[in-house]
N, C-alpha and C positions, 0 to 999 in steps of 0.2 A: 613495477617489477623489472628486473634486469633482462635486457634483450637477449643476451646470450643464453640465459636460463630458459626463456621462451623458445628460442630456437632449438635448444636441446630437447625440450618437451615435444616440439613438433617432430623432431627426428625420431624420438623414441616411440611416440604414439601415432604419428602420421596426422595429416590434415584431412578435413576440417576438425578443429579441436577447441573446445572451450576450456579455459584455464581461469581459476578464481583465486584471488589473493585474500586469504583469511584475515591477515593483519589489518586490511582496510576495513573489513566488516566489523572487526573488534573495535577499532578506533572510532568508527562512526557510532556504534552502539554505546560505547563509553561516553562519547561526546554528548549524546542525547541524554543519557543518565545524569551526567554532570550538569547539563543545562537546567534540568528540573530537580536538582539535588535538594532543594529546600522543601519540596513537596513531601508530605508525610507518607503518601501511598501512591506510587507510580507503577503502572504496568505498560510495558512496551510489547505490543502485539504485532509481530512482523507479518506484513501482508504477503503471503506466500505466492500470490499471483505474480509478484515481481520477479521471482526466481524460485522455482519449486524443487531444485536439486536437493536430494535427501541429505547429502553431506552438509549443505548449507543450513538446513533445518536443524540438524543435530548440533551444529556450531551455535546457532541462536539459542537452543535449549541450554547448552553448556554455559552461556553467558547470563542465564536467568530470564531470558525472554519467553514470551508466549507467542501464539500465532493467530492470525486472522485468516479465515477461510471463506470463500464465496461459493463453493460447491461441496457436495457430500464426498466427492472423490478427494478433494483437498483435505477434508477432515480425516478421511481414512489414511491419507499420506502422513498426516500429523501423528496419528497413532503409531504408524510404522517407524516414525522418527523418535518415538518415545514420549511424546506429550500426553499428559493425562487430560480427561475431559474438562476439568476446570481451567486448564491452560489453553483451551481452544475456544475462540470466538467464531461463531458462524453468522456471517452478515451477508446473506445472499440477496439478490434482487430478481424477482420474477420467477422463482423456482416453484415447483408444484408443492401441494400440501404433503404429498407422499415423501418428498425429500426432507421436508421439515419434520415429518413423523420419525424418519430415521435419525435425524439429529436429536430429537427428543429422547429417543431410545438410547442413543449414545451418551446422553447426559451433558452435552457441551452447552456453553453459553449461546443463547439464540437472540438474534436481532431481527425484527420484522419491519418491513418497509412499505406496507400498504394496509389500508383500512380493512379490505376484504379478507386478507390473509390473517390479520389480527383477530378478526371475528371468528373465522373458521378454525384457526389454531386454538383460540380461547375456548370455543365450544368443545373441542376434542381433548384439550389438555389444560383445563382450568387451574390446575395446581402447579403448573410449571411457570415460573417467573420469566419474563422476556423483556428485552430492551426494544425501543422503537428508534428507527432511523428518521431523523428530521431533515426535510428539505428547507434550508434557511433562506432560499430565494436570493442567493448571492452568486453573481457571475465571477468566477475566479479560476485561473488555470493558465498553463502555458499557451494553449490554443483552444478553439471551440470544442474540438474532439475530446479534450481531457478536462473540460469544465462541466462538473456534474452536480453543482448545487444551485443552479438557477431555476426559476419558477417553471420552465418548460421541460426540465429534466425528468427522466423516468425514475430517478432515484429518490427514495424517501417519501415520508408523509409531510405534506405541506405544513409549514408553521402555522397556517391559518385553519388547520383541521384538528386542533387539539381538543375542542369540545366534542367532536365526533369520536376521538380516541377515548375520551372519558365516558361517553355514553356506552361504548362497546365494553369497556372493562367493568363498568357497573353491572352490565347484563351478564357477562361471562365470569366475573370474579377474578379475572386475570390480574396478577400483580406486575406492575411495571418496575423493574429493578435497575434500569439504565436508560439513558438517552444518548443518542449517537448522531454523528454528523460527519460527512466527508464532502468537501466542496470542490475538489479537483486535484490535479497534479501540476507540478512545476510552479507552485505559487511562491513568488518572491517576496511580496509585501507582507510584513509581519502584521500590519494593521488589518489585513483581510482575515487572518486567523483570529485576531482579537475581536473583530466585529462578529464573526461566526460564533465565537465562544459566548458572547453576550446573548445571542439568540438562544443558545442552549441553556444558559443560566436562567433566563426568564421562563423557559418551558419547564425546566427541572423543578421550579417552585410549584408547579401544578401537580406533582406526584410526591407522595409522602414516604415511599418505601424504596428509594433509590439506594443502590450500593455503589454505583459508579457513573461517571460521565466520560464518554468516549469522543474525543475531538478529531478522530480520523488521522489523516496524514496529508501528503501532498507537498512536502518540503522540497524546494528546488535545490539541485546540486549543480556543480559546474561541469559542463560537458566538453569544454575546450579551454585552452589557456586564455585567461583574461575574462572568462565568463563569470557572471554573478551568481550568487547562491543565497538562500534564506539565512538570515542572521539568527541561527538557532539559540545562541547564547542570550541575545536580547529578548527573543520570544520567551525563552525559558524563565528569565527573570520577571518579565511582565506577567506571564501566565501563572507562575507559582504563587506570586503575591495575590493575584486576583482570585485564584482558586481557593486559597486558604481563607480569604475574605468571604467567599461564597459559602464555604463549609460552615463558617460561624453563623452566617445568616440562615442556613438550612437547619442548623441545630445539631449536626454531627459530621464526623469526617467521612468523606467519600473517597473512592479511588479515582485518580486521574489516569485516563488511558489514551494512548496514541497508537496509530496503525502505520508506522513507516514501512515503506516497501523499497522504492528506488533509492531513498535516502541512505539506506543501509548497504545496498548492493550495486548501485549503478556504476560506481567507480572501482569496483573490484574485478570486473570481468574482462577477459580478452577472448576474441574469436580468432583463432589462427587459421589462415587459409593460404593456399599457394596459387599462383597464377598458372592457369592451364595454357592460355593462348593470348598473344598480343595481336590485335586485329585493327590496323588502321583503315579508315576510309576517308572520304573527302571532308567530313565534318569533324571527326574526332579520332582519338586512338582508344580502342576498347581494351581493357585488361579483364579478360574472362577468368574468374576464379572458380575454385572447386567447392563452392557453397552457393546459397541462394536464399530466397525468402522462406524456404523450409527450415532454415536454421536461424534466421534473423528477420523477423517480420516487422519490427517496429518502424523502420524507415518508411515502408510503404503505408502502414496503417496511420502513422501520426506525423509524417514528414519529419521524423526525428533525426537529429544530428548524431552521427557516430564517427568519431575520428578514425581515419585510416592512415596507417604508417607502414612504410617498407622497412622491416627490421632485418632483412637478410642483405640489403644493399643500401644502407642509410647514407652513404657518401656518394652515391651515383648521381649522374646529371639529372636534374629535375625536369620533368615534362608533365603536361596536363593529360590525365587519363580519365576516361569514363569507366568506372569499376562496375562490372556487371556479373551477375550470377549465371547459373546453368539451368534456371527454371524459365519456362516460356513466359 
């Protein structure tokens, strides 16, 4: 986005200010669609935890996307943005049965990620089909904090517990209509996704009434110049062919689903702040800005890299600063 335009927005609305570039989101969405263009049925379920701004949600809807939610509040936000129940996937972890009851009443697509909840939900709502989230026992992600598919992760039902799943659904009469997986974020290696897909394909064969397979998200984007990113085009070519092969093995066409979050929005956003104070000491020069972890928590949570640029004085003499916020 043009720096002069950003400065004009900061002047008009004051700082701190988030600005989003819709064109980048559109291009990423289209890129993902094109990568899996040979697939008969593709659903892109935007993971709204990545960015829940309602204008962004409306943009995703206008592109033909659906949404993935992990709390009942996100589901309600989806309704406010105009999504219908069948366009909303509810894939929580560790929520109460009361929250799942609300999702059932809303009529959204539901994914369950524990044996106990599968049993409890099945006893209460035996006629409502659900998907199950599988833990594939794969360590993948940009760092340990965002690797969620390994055997010790809280997320999902272990791939080794499928017999227990079948016992529960035999007793409750629950229909499993989807299998789901999400192994982590910032995954670069296409082969990791392919390996996880094969785990899901093997498990999918155990259920006769599937409508879809949800392969999650976690595609890596470039955070700075020269950074590497997931080769979506290569992955799309490999997965489209393999998915079609599986559908023939399964005996009917299923829907292929993905849950991109950061892939769609990470490169679209700008947080505009201004420097309140320059404070040198014997160790460094602090640049104290009018924002903090209340507006941008990711660096502290995940040691995440966010590029910082001086757009009001880009030709000034360069010095090394420690950029700090106004929160203790």
